[in-house]
ZADO-1210 file (C-alpha; in nm, 4 decimals, padded with zeros to 6 digits):
<atoms>
<atom x="-03.6106" y="04.2354" z="01.0506" code="MET" pos="1"/>
<atom x="-03.9625" y="04.0908" z="01.0180" code="ASN" pos="2"/>
<atom x="-04.1599" y="04.1099" z="01.3455" code="THR" pos="3"/>
<atom x="-04.3059" y="03.7589" z="01.3119" code="LEU" pos="4"/>
<atom x="-03.9610" y="03.6156" z="01.2423" code="ALA" pos="5"/>
<atom x="-03.8221" y="03.7916" z="01.5507" code="ILE" pos="6"/>
<atom x="-04.0975" y="03.6390" z="01.7649" code="GLY" pos="7"/>
<atom x="-04.0380" y="03.2887" z="01.6281" code="LEU" pos="8"/>
<atom x="-03.6618" y="03.3080" z="01.6757" code="VAL" pos="9"/>
<atom x="-03.6826" y="03.4521" z="02.0276" code="VAL" pos="10"/>
<atom x="-03.9282" y="03.1773" z="02.1255" code="LEU" pos="11"/>
<atom x="-03.6980" y="02.9135" z="01.9768" code="SER" pos="12"/>
<atom x="-03.4041" y="03.0593" z="02.1717" code="ALA" pos="13"/>
<atom x="-03.6118" y="03.0504" z="02.4911" code="LEU" pos="14"/>
<atom x="-03.7028" y="02.6860" z="02.4199" code="PHE" pos="15"/>
<atom x="-03.3365" y="02.5922" z="02.3765" code="HIS" pos="16"/>
<atom x="-03.2286" y="02.7606" z="02.7002" code="ALA" pos="17"/>
<atom x="-03.5228" y="02.6027" z="02.8857" code="THR" pos="18"/>
<atom x="-03.4328" y="02.2572" z="02.7575" code="ARG" pos="19"/>
<atom x="-03.0831" y="02.2995" z="02.8971" code="ASN" pos="20"/>
<atom x="-03.2214" y="02.4348" z="03.2263" code="LEU" pos="21"/>
<atom x="-03.4297" y="02.1179" z="03.2706" code="PHE" pos="22"/>
<atom x="-03.1313" y="01.9022" z="03.1749" code="THR" pos="23"/>
<atom x="-02.9159" y="02.0747" z="03.4343" code="LYS" pos="24"/>
<atom x="-03.1837" y="02.0239" z="03.7036" code="LYS" pos="25"/>
<atom x="-03.2454" y="01.6563" z="03.6209" code="SER" pos="26"/>
<atom x="-03.1379" y="01.3731" z="03.8483" code="GLN" pos="27"/>
<atom x="-02.9236" y="01.1935" z="03.5891" code="ASP" pos="28"/>
<atom x="-02.8402" y="01.4138" z="03.2907" code="LYS" pos="29"/>
<atom x="-02.7550" y="01.1343" z="03.0472" code="GLN" pos="30"/>
<atom x="-03.0648" y="00.9266" z="03.1155" code="VAL" pos="31"/>
<atom x="-03.2817" y="01.2399" z="03.1103" code="PHE" pos="32"/>
<atom x="-03.1455" y="01.3376" z="02.7681" code="LEU" pos="33"/>
<atom x="-03.2064" y="00.9844" z="02.6394" code="TRP" pos="34"/>
<atom x="-03.5686" y="00.9895" z="02.7543" code="TRP" pos="35"/>
<atom x="-03.6559" y="01.3254" z="02.5998" code="TYR" pos="36"/>
<atom x="-03.4798" y="01.2327" z="02.2744" code="SER" pos="37"/>
<atom x="-03.6982" y="00.9229" z="02.2491" code="VAL" pos="38"/>
<atom x="-04.0109" y="01.1331" z="02.2900" code="PHE" pos="39"/>
<atom x="-03.8707" y="01.3995" z="02.0592" code="GLY" pos="40"/>
<atom x="-03.8563" y="01.1413" z="01.7809" code="MET" pos="41"/>
<atom x="-04.2111" y="01.0284" z="01.8565" code="LEU" pos="42"/>
<atom x="-04.3449" y="01.3845" z="01.8555" code="PHE" pos="43"/>
<atom x="-04.1665" y="01.4669" z="01.5297" code="PHE" pos="44"/>
<atom x="-04.2421" y="01.1428" z="01.3454" code="SER" pos="45"/>
<atom x="-04.5634" y="01.2693" z="01.1741" code="PRO" pos="46"/>
<atom x="-04.3719" y="01.5649" z="01.0272" code="VAL" pos="47"/>
<atom x="-04.0883" y="01.3359" z="00.9211" code="PHE" pos="48"/>
<atom x="-04.3194" y="01.0851" z="00.7519" code="LEU" pos="49"/>
<atom x="-04.4992" y="01.3565" z="00.5567" code="TYR" pos="50"/>
<atom x="-04.1802" y="01.5081" z="00.4148" code="PHE" pos="51"/>
<atom x="-04.0114" y="01.1701" z="00.3711" code="PHE" pos="52"/>
<atom x="-04.2956" y="01.0698" z="00.1402" code="ILE" pos="53"/>
<atom x="-04.3430" y="01.4013" z="-00.0395" code="THR" pos="54"/>
<atom x="-03.9947" y="01.5548" z="-00.0538" code="ALA" pos="55"/>
<atom x="-03.7273" y="01.4546" z="-00.2999" code="GLU" pos="56"/>
<atom x="-03.4340" y="01.2713" z="-00.1438" code="SER" pos="57"/>
<atom x="-03.0939" y="01.1511" z="-00.2584" code="ASN" pos="58"/>
<atom x="-03.1128" y="00.7828" z="-00.1740" code="GLY" pos="59"/>
<atom x="-02.8076" y="00.6541" z="00.0083" code="ALA" pos="60"/>
<atom x="-02.6932" y="01.0094" z="00.0842" code="ASN" pos="61"/>
<atom x="-02.9616" y="01.0258" z="00.3533" code="ILE" pos="62"/>
<atom x="-02.8138" y="00.7349" z="00.5448" code="TYR" pos="63"/>
<atom x="-02.4504" y="00.8390" z="00.5049" code="PHE" pos="64"/>
<atom x="-02.5020" y="01.1950" z="00.6275" code="TRP" pos="65"/>
<atom x="-02.7450" y="01.0857" z="00.9003" code="SER" pos="66"/>
<atom x="-02.4984" y="00.8361" z="01.0493" code="ILE" pos="67"/>
<atom x="-02.2132" y="01.0883" z="01.0219" code="PHE" pos="68"/>
<atom x="-02.4185" y="01.3577" z="01.1939" code="SER" pos="69"/>
<atom x="-02.5735" y="01.1115" z="01.4396" code="GLY" pos="70"/>
<atom x="-02.2329" y="01.0014" z="01.5683" code="PHE" pos="71"/>
<atom x="-02.1286" y="01.3663" z="01.6086" code="SER" pos="72"/>
<atom x="-02.4457" y="01.4333" z="01.8058" code="HIS" pos="73"/>
<atom x="-02.3802" y="01.1244" z="02.0170" code="PHE" pos="74"/>
<atom x="-02.0445" y="01.2726" z="02.1215" code="LEU" pos="75"/>
<atom x="-02.2155" y="01.6069" z="02.1786" code="TYR" pos="76"/>
<atom x="-02.4697" y="01.4457" z="02.4131" code="TRP" pos="77"/>
<atom x="-02.1940" y="01.2752" z="02.6128" code="ILE" pos="78"/>
<atom x="-01.9895" y="01.5933" z="02.6517" code="PHE" pos="79"/>
<atom x="-02.2972" y="01.8071" z="02.7227" code="LEU" pos="80"/>
<atom x="-02.4236" y="01.5893" z="03.0053" code="THR" pos="81"/>
<atom x="-02.0754" y="01.5536" z="03.1539" code="LYS" pos="82"/>
<atom x="-02.0366" y="01.9328" z="03.1541" code="ALA" pos="83"/>
<atom x="-02.3658" y="01.9772" z="03.3401" code="TYR" pos="84"/>
<atom x="-02.2843" y="01.7205" z="03.6098" code="GLU" pos="85"/>
<atom x="-02.0768" y="01.9776" z="03.8003" code="LYS" pos="86"/>
<atom x="-02.0838" y="02.2913" z="03.5870" code="GLY" pos="87"/>
<atom x="-02.3261" y="02.5835" z="03.6259" code="ASP" pos="88"/>
<atom x="-02.5775" y="02.6491" z="03.3503" code="LEU" pos="89"/>
<atom x="-02.4676" y="03.0145" z="03.3343" code="SER" pos="90"/>
<atom x="-02.1048" y="02.9069" z="03.2921" code="HIS" pos="91"/>
<atom x="-02.1200" y="02.6011" z="03.0677" code="VAL" pos="92"/>
<atom x="-02.4006" y="02.6981" z="02.8282" code="TYR" pos="93"/>
<atom x="-02.2440" y="03.0178" z="02.6864" code="PRO" pos="94"/>
<atom x="-01.9198" y="02.8345" z="02.6107" code="ILE" pos="95"/>
<atom x="-02.1065" y="02.5606" z="02.4262" code="MET" pos="96"/>
<atom x="-02.3191" y="02.8115" z="02.2295" code="ARG" pos="97"/>
<atom x="-02.0194" y="03.0142" z="02.1113" code="SER" pos="98"/>
<atom x="-01.9904" y="02.7685" z="01.8233" code="SER" pos="99"/>
<atom x="-02.0506" y="03.0273" z="01.5437" code="PRO" pos="100"/>
<atom x="-01.6934" y="03.1494" z="01.5921" code="ALA" pos="101"/>
<atom x="-01.5490" y="02.7986" z="01.5634" code="LEU" pos="102"/>
<atom x="-01.7814" y="02.7098" z="01.2750" code="VAL" pos="103"/>
<atom x="-01.6648" y="03.0160" z="01.0828" code="LEU" pos="104"/>
<atom x="-01.2997" y="02.9250" z="01.1421" code="ILE" pos="105"/>
<atom x="-01.3665" y="02.5676" z="01.0234" code="PHE" pos="106"/>
<atom x="-01.5586" y="02.6972" z="00.7215" code="ALA" pos="107"/>
<atom x="-01.2657" y="02.9187" z="00.6230" code="VAL" pos="108"/>
<atom x="-01.0122" y="02.6398" z="00.6704" code="LEU" pos="109"/>
<atom x="-01.2024" y="02.3460" z="00.5201" code="PHE" pos="110"/>
<atom x="-01.4792" y="02.4894" z="00.2999" code="LEU" pos="111"/>
<atom x="-01.2873" y="02.7786" z="00.1519" code="GLY" pos="112"/>
<atom x="-01.5305" y="03.0453" z="00.2744" code="GLU" pos="113"/>
<atom x="-01.4101" y="03.4050" z="00.3004" code="LYS" pos="114"/>
<atom x="-01.4241" y="03.6019" z="00.6245" code="VAL" pos="115"/>
<atom x="-01.5215" y="03.9690" z="00.6470" code="SER" pos="116"/>
<atom x="-01.4163" y="04.2370" z="00.8940" code="ILE" pos="117"/>
<atom x="-01.7484" y="04.1846" z="01.0718" code="SER" pos="118"/>
<atom x="-01.6742" y="03.8123" z="01.0965" code="GLY" pos="119"/>
<atom x="-01.3268" y="03.8692" z="01.2390" code="VAL" pos="120"/>
<atom x="-01.4677" y="04.1189" z="01.4906" code="THR" pos="121"/>
<atom x="-01.7311" y="03.8646" z="01.5908" code="GLY" pos="122"/>
<atom x="-01.4720" y="03.5921" z="01.6445" code="ILE" pos="123"/>
<atom x="-01.2655" y="03.8225" z="01.8657" code="LEU" pos="124"/>
<atom x="-01.5727" y="03.9237" z="02.0707" code="LEU" pos="125"/>
<atom x="-01.6737" y="03.5608" z="02.1206" code="VAL" pos="126"/>
<atom x="-01.3195" y="03.4757" z="02.2317" code="ALA" pos="127"/>
<atom x="-01.3208" y="03.7652" z="02.4805" code="VAL" pos="128"/>
<atom x="-01.6635" y="03.6636" z="02.6120" code="GLY" pos="129"/>
<atom x="-01.5712" y="03.2970" z="02.6519" code="VAL" pos="130"/>
<atom x="-01.2521" y="03.3948" z="02.8319" code="TYR" pos="131"/>
<atom x="-01.4325" y="03.6398" z="03.0629" code="ALA" pos="132"/>
<atom x="-01.7099" y="03.3973" z="03.1557" code="ILE" pos="133"/>
<atom x="-01.4516" y="03.1799" z="03.3300" code="ASN" pos="134"/>
<atom x="-01.3643" y="03.4694" z="03.5633" code="MET" pos="135"/>
<atom x="-01.5282" y="03.5250" z="03.9017" code="LYS" pos="136"/>
<atom x="-01.4745" y="03.9012" z="03.8820" code="ARG" pos="137"/>
<atom x="-01.3033" y="04.1518" z="03.6586" code="ILE" pos="138"/>
<atom x="-00.9694" y="04.2182" z="03.8267" code="SER" pos="139"/>
<atom x="-00.5964" y="04.1761" z="03.7504" code="PRO" pos="140"/>
<atom x="-00.5571" y="03.8819" z="03.9876" code="ASP" pos="141"/>
<atom x="-00.8343" y="03.6963" z="03.8025" code="GLU" pos="142"/>
<atom x="-00.6838" y="03.7492" z="03.4593" code="PHE" pos="143"/>
<atom x="-00.5217" y="03.4047" z="03.4396" code="LEU" pos="144"/>
<atom x="-00.8110" y="03.2220" z="03.6094" code="ALA" pos="145"/>
<atom x="-00.9677" y="03.1028" z="03.2798" code="PRO" pos="146"/>
<atom x="-00.6429" y="02.9362" z="03.1760" code="ILE" pos="147"/>
<atom x="-00.6174" y="02.7639" z="03.5131" code="ARG" pos="148"/>
<atom x="-00.9826" y="02.6532" z="03.4961" code="SER" pos="149"/>
<atom x="-00.9241" y="02.4591" z="03.1737" code="VAL" pos="150"/>
<atom x="-00.6558" y="02.2588" z="03.3559" code="LYS" pos="151"/>
<atom x="-00.8374" y="02.2128" z="03.6856" code="THR" pos="152"/>
<atom x="-01.2124" y="02.2353" z="03.6176" code="ASP" pos="153"/>
<atom x="-01.3682" y="01.9233" z="03.4643" code="ARG" pos="154"/>
<atom x="-01.6900" y="02.0961" z="03.3585" code="SER" pos="155"/>
<atom x="-01.4953" y="02.3628" z="03.1668" code="THR" pos="156"/>
<atom x="-01.3030" y="02.0988" z="02.9748" code="ARG" pos="157"/>
<atom x="-01.6244" y="01.9179" z="02.8832" code="TYR" pos="158"/>
<atom x="-01.7840" y="02.2497" z="02.7840" code="ALA" pos="159"/>
<atom x="-01.5049" y="02.3083" z="02.5332" code="PHE" pos="160"/>
<atom x="-01.5360" y="01.9514" z="02.4039" code="LEU" pos="161"/>
<atom x="-01.9087" y="02.0177" z="02.3625" code="THR" pos="162"/>
<atom x="-01.8257" y="02.3368" z="02.1733" code="LEU" pos="163"/>
<atom x="-01.5973" y="02.1408" z="01.9414" code="LEU" pos="164"/>
<atom x="-01.8606" y="01.8748" z="01.8758" code="SER" pos="165"/>
<atom x="-02.1233" y="02.1432" z="01.8014" code="VAL" pos="166"/>
<atom x="-01.8898" y="02.3026" z="01.5468" code="ALA" pos="167"/>
<atom x="-01.8258" y="01.9643" z="01.3823" code="VAL" pos="168"/>
<atom x="-02.1911" y="01.8626" z="01.3518" code="TYR" pos="169"/>
<atom x="-02.2839" y="02.2139" z="01.2359" code="SER" pos="170"/>
<atom x="-02.0495" y="02.1779" z="00.9387" code="ILE" pos="171"/>
<atom x="-02.1820" y="01.8271" z="00.8673" code="ILE" pos="172"/>
<atom x="-02.5439" y="01.9421" z="00.8912" code="ASP" pos="173"/>
<atom x="-02.4742" y="02.2441" z="00.6711" code="LYS" pos="174"/>
<atom x="-02.3504" y="02.0120" z="00.3973" code="LEU" pos="175"/>
<atom x="-02.6310" y="01.7600" z="00.4516" code="ALA" pos="176"/>
<atom x="-02.9296" y="01.9964" z="00.4251" code="VAL" pos="177"/>
<atom x="-02.8057" y="02.1105" z="00.0848" code="ASP" pos="178"/>
<atom x="-02.8995" y="01.7607" z="-00.0359" code="MET" pos="179"/>
<atom x="-03.1681" y="01.6429" z="00.2077" code="ILE" pos="180"/>
<atom x="-03.4904" y="01.8102" z="00.3209" code="HIS" pos="181"/>
<atom x="-03.4307" y="01.9646" z="00.6678" code="PRO" pos="182"/>
<atom x="-03.7362" y="01.7952" z="00.8223" code="ALA" pos="183"/>
<atom x="-03.6257" y="01.4547" z="00.6959" code="VAL" pos="184"/>
<atom x="-03.2676" y="01.5081" z="00.8058" code="PHE" pos="185"/>
<atom x="-03.3716" y="01.6319" z="01.1525" code="THR" pos="186"/>
<atom x="-03.5414" y="01.3005" z="01.2284" code="PHE" pos="187"/>
<atom x="-03.2784" y="01.0866" z="01.0585" code="MET" pos="188"/>
<atom x="-02.9776" y="01.2320" z="01.2419" code="TYR" pos="189"/>
<atom x="-03.1650" y="01.2039" z="01.5726" code="LEU" pos="190"/>
<atom x="-03.2545" y="00.8415" z="01.4993" code="PHE" pos="191"/>
<atom x="-02.8950" y="00.7639" z="01.3971" code="ALA" pos="192"/>
<atom x="-02.7600" y="00.9353" z="01.7073" code="GLY" pos="193"/>
<atom x="-02.9885" y="00.7242" z="01.9247" code="MET" pos="194"/>
<atom x="-02.8508" y="00.4090" z="01.7634" code="LEU" pos="195"/>
<atom x="-02.5192" y="00.5016" z="01.9265" code="PHE" pos="196"/>
<atom x="-02.6575" y="00.6592" z="02.2438" code="TYR" pos="197"/>
<atom x="-02.9081" y="00.3887" z="02.3444" code="THR" pos="198"/>
<atom x="-02.6488" y="00.1061" z="02.3788" code="PRO" pos="199"/>
<atom x="-02.4299" y="00.3474" z="02.5761" code="TYR" pos="200"/>
<atom x="-02.7157" y="00.4166" z="02.8197" code="ILE" pos="201"/>
<atom x="-02.8101" y="00.0495" z="02.8530" code="LEU" pos="202"/>
<atom x="-02.4485" y="-00.0502" z="02.9186" code="LEU" pos="203"/>
<atom x="-02.3638" y="00.2275" z="03.1673" code="THR" pos="204"/>
<atom x="-02.6920" y="00.2833" z="03.3536" code="LYS" pos="205"/>
<atom x="-02.8966" y="00.0476" z="03.5676" code="LYS" pos="206"/>
<atom x="-03.2556" y="-00.0233" z="03.4610" code="LYS" pos="207"/>
<atom x="-03.3773" y="00.0939" z="03.7999" code="GLY" pos="208"/>
<atom x="-03.2186" y="00.4346" z="03.7455" code="LEU" pos="209"/>
<atom x="-03.3711" y="00.4652" z="03.3983" code="ILE" pos="210"/>
<atom x="-03.7167" y="00.3963" z="03.5441" code="ARG" pos="211"/>
<atom x="-03.6549" y="00.6307" z="03.8356" code="LYS" pos="212"/>
<atom x="-03.5599" y="00.9224" z="03.6093" code="VAL" pos="213"/>
<atom x="-03.8837" y="00.8710" z="03.4161" code="TRP" pos="214"/>
<atom x="-04.0910" y="00.8575" z="03.7357" code="ASN" pos="215"/>
<atom x="-03.9292" y="01.1708" z="03.8812" code="VAL" pos="216"/>
<atom x="-03.8843" y="01.3848" z="03.5699" code="ASP" pos="217"/>
<atom x="-04.1572" y="01.2653" z="03.3318" code="ARG" pos="218"/>
<atom x="-04.3169" y="01.6091" z="03.2960" code="ARG" pos="219"/>
<atom x="-03.9969" y="01.7901" z="03.2010" code="THR" pos="220"/>
<atom x="-03.8971" y="01.4932" z="02.9818" code="ILE" pos="221"/>
<atom x="-04.2158" y="01.5357" z="02.7786" code="LEU" pos="222"/>
<atom x="-04.1752" y="01.9132" z="02.7657" code="VAL" pos="223"/>
<atom x="-03.8131" y="01.8797" z="02.6499" code="ASN" pos="224"/>
<atom x="-03.9098" y="01.6229" z="02.3881" code="GLY" pos="225"/>
<atom x="-04.1637" y="01.8654" z="02.2425" code="PHE" pos="226"/>
<atom x="-03.9705" y="02.1929" z="02.2584" code="ILE" pos="227"/>
<atom x="-03.6510" y="02.0241" z="02.1394" code="GLY" pos="228"/>
<atom x="-03.7819" y="01.9245" z="01.7974" code="VAL" pos="229"/>
<atom x="-04.0463" y="02.1921" z="01.7474" code="TYR" pos="230"/>
<atom x="-03.8117" y="02.4676" z="01.8579" code="GLY" pos="231"/>
<atom x="-03.6164" y="02.3686" z="01.5483" code="TYR" pos="232"/>
<atom x="-03.9385" y="02.3853" z="01.3445" code="ALA" pos="233"/>
<atom x="-03.9843" y="02.7483" z="01.4542" code="LEU" pos="234"/>
<atom x="-03.6415" y="02.8255" z="01.3116" code="ILE" pos="235"/>
<atom x="-03.7346" y="02.6543" z="00.9852" code="MET" pos="236"/>
<atom x="-04.0438" y="02.8748" z="00.9574" code="ILE" pos="237"/>
<atom x="-03.8381" y="03.1843" z="01.0363" code="ALA" pos="238"/>
<atom x="-03.5979" y="03.0880" z="00.7552" code="PHE" pos="239"/>
<atom x="-03.8860" y="03.1232" z="00.5077" code="THR" pos="240"/>
<atom x="-03.9651" y="03.4749" z="00.6313" code="ILE" pos="241"/>
<atom x="-03.6306" y="03.6343" z="00.7088" code="GLU" pos="242"/>
<atom x="-03.2664" y="03.6070" z="00.6035" code="ARG" pos="243"/>
<atom x="-03.0976" y="03.2939" z="00.7349" code="VAL" pos="244"/>
<atom x="-02.7986" y="03.4886" z="00.8706" code="SER" pos="245"/>
<atom x="-03.0153" y="03.7187" z="01.0836" code="TYR" pos="246"/>
<atom x="-03.2268" y="03.4260" z="01.2037" code="THR" pos="247"/>
<atom x="-02.9261" y="03.2213" z="01.3159" code="VAL" pos="248"/>
<atom x="-02.7638" y="03.5261" z="01.4723" code="GLY" pos="249"/>
<atom x="-03.0667" y="03.6265" z="01.6758" code="LEU" pos="250"/>
<atom x="-03.1116" y="03.2691" z="01.8002" code="ARG" pos="251"/>
<atom x="-02.7865" y="03.3092" z="01.9949" code="GLN" pos="252"/>
<atom x="-03.0012" y="03.5138" z="02.2331" code="LEU" pos="253"/>
<atom x="-03.0458" y="03.1781" z="02.4077" code="SER" pos="254"/>
<atom x="-02.7045" y="03.2441" z="02.5664" code="ILE" pos="255"/>
<atom x="-02.8431" y="03.5448" z="02.7533" code="VAL" pos="256"/>
<atom x="-03.1597" y="03.3542" z="02.8493" code="PHE" pos="257"/>
<atom x="-02.9542" y="03.0674" z="02.9943" code="ALA" pos="258"/>
<atom x="-02.7376" y="03.3003" z="03.2028" code="VAL" pos="259"/>
<atom x="-03.0478" y="03.4748" z="03.3424" code="ILE" pos="260"/>
<atom x="-03.2084" y="03.1370" z="03.4210" code="MET" pos="261"/>
<atom x="-02.8929" y="03.0130" z="03.5909" code="GLY" pos="262"/>
<atom x="-02.8664" y="03.3238" z="03.8063" code="GLY" pos="263"/>
<atom x="-03.2341" y="03.3701" z="03.8901" code="ARG" pos="264"/>
<atom x="-03.3734" y="03.0162" z="03.9005" code="LEU" pos="265"/>
<atom x="-03.0682" y="02.8162" z="04.0104" code="LEU" pos="266"/>
<atom x="-02.9059" y="03.0871" z="04.2265" code="ASN" pos="267"/>
<atom x="-02.5722" y="03.0470" z="04.0507" code="GLU" pos="268"/>
<atom x="-02.2873" y="03.2797" z="04.1457" code="LYS" pos="269"/>
<atom x="-02.0927" y="03.5494" z="03.9582" code="HIS" pos="270"/>
<atom x="-02.4065" y="03.6767" z="03.7833" code="ARG" pos="271"/>
<atom x="-02.2741" y="04.0165" z="03.6774" code="THR" pos="272"/>
<atom x="-01.9566" y="03.8853" z="03.5158" code="VAL" pos="273"/>
<atom x="-02.1378" y="03.5997" z="03.3428" code="ARG" pos="274"/>
<atom x="-02.4195" y="03.8197" z="03.2131" code="PHE" pos="275"/>
<atom x="-02.1693" y="04.0700" z="03.0740" code="THR" pos="276"/>
<atom x="-01.9661" y="03.7915" z="02.9131" code="ALA" pos="277"/>
<atom x="-02.2839" y="03.6343" z="02.7701" code="ALA" pos="278"/>
<atom x="-02.3838" y="03.9677" z="02.6152" code="ALA" pos="279"/>
<atom x="-02.0381" y="03.9930" z="02.4534" code="ILE" pos="280"/>
<atom x="-02.0642" y="03.6375" z="02.3182" code="ILE" pos="281"/>
<atom x="-02.4120" y="03.7075" z="02.1786" code="PHE" pos="282"/>
<atom x="-02.2903" y="04.0264" z="02.0084" code="THR" pos="283"/>
<atom x="-01.9947" y="03.8434" z="01.8566" code="GLY" pos="284"/>
<atom x="-02.2082" y="03.5496" z="01.7404" code="ALA" pos="285"/>
<atom x="-02.4597" y="03.7882" z="01.5833" code="PHE" pos="286"/>
<atom x="-02.1863" y="03.9735" z="01.3958" code="LEU" pos="287"/>
<atom x="-02.0508" y="03.6444" z="01.2634" code="ILE" pos="288"/>
<atom x="-02.3837" y="03.5221" z="01.1318" code="THR" pos="289"/>
<atom x="-02.4830" y="03.8496" z="00.9654" code="VAL" pos="290"/>
<atom x="-02.1377" y="03.9061" z="00.8162" code="ALA" pos="291"/>
<atom x="-02.1391" y="03.9477" z="00.4389" code="LYS" pos="292"/>
</atoms>
């Protein structure tokens, strides 16, 4: 794999994990996400305008796919922030990022794609990793703990809803970028998502809280706004250098980064089990994305 592409993808993965670390640490997760999405659009608008003017588009298709994807992202933002209200970064994030397994299953069922032995192996590894990450330790008495946690732990349920929404918008986005320039679509789906998310924030959050989150977290809001959109740009550059499958697969390294951040920076528990499970999920996700 190309060395420059590896560097770009690893940096993008680090950006994604960092963005989630800051979201987890924020005072109000939903307001924090709203603020950095606003600035993300502002930071990305010059890139969007350039490609909107110069790239070929498909007219009304832009608006249809953007609204479709935007609503899916709106649900994703709701579930994501709900999961982080009580859930650990090192627990919730790997579940949410195990989407390649679900995407592949959806692609086989709805898009008619074929699955290889490598893909099946990857799905099984992701399933094992996701199951294990809900355990406090590897022991017989903990074997049924993940099943119980889905029933009793609110953050786990929201993590799985987040996983489902990621799989849905991934399929939508996959179809959309075949017709729309990725830079144009990136801005448009974000803008469409904010058309749903902004009224939700204004109706459920007090203005004083919105101002307070900005006053307390403005630095990490600005950082998240920048690394959120330009972390995606790094992936786009890597796509031009290296095979898409290897690029997407390596980006799942963010799972390992998030678990390390949760354990080291947030002092979250069960580090050994979660790191092992995260490594299994990453291996499975990589196998899925490089499968022929």
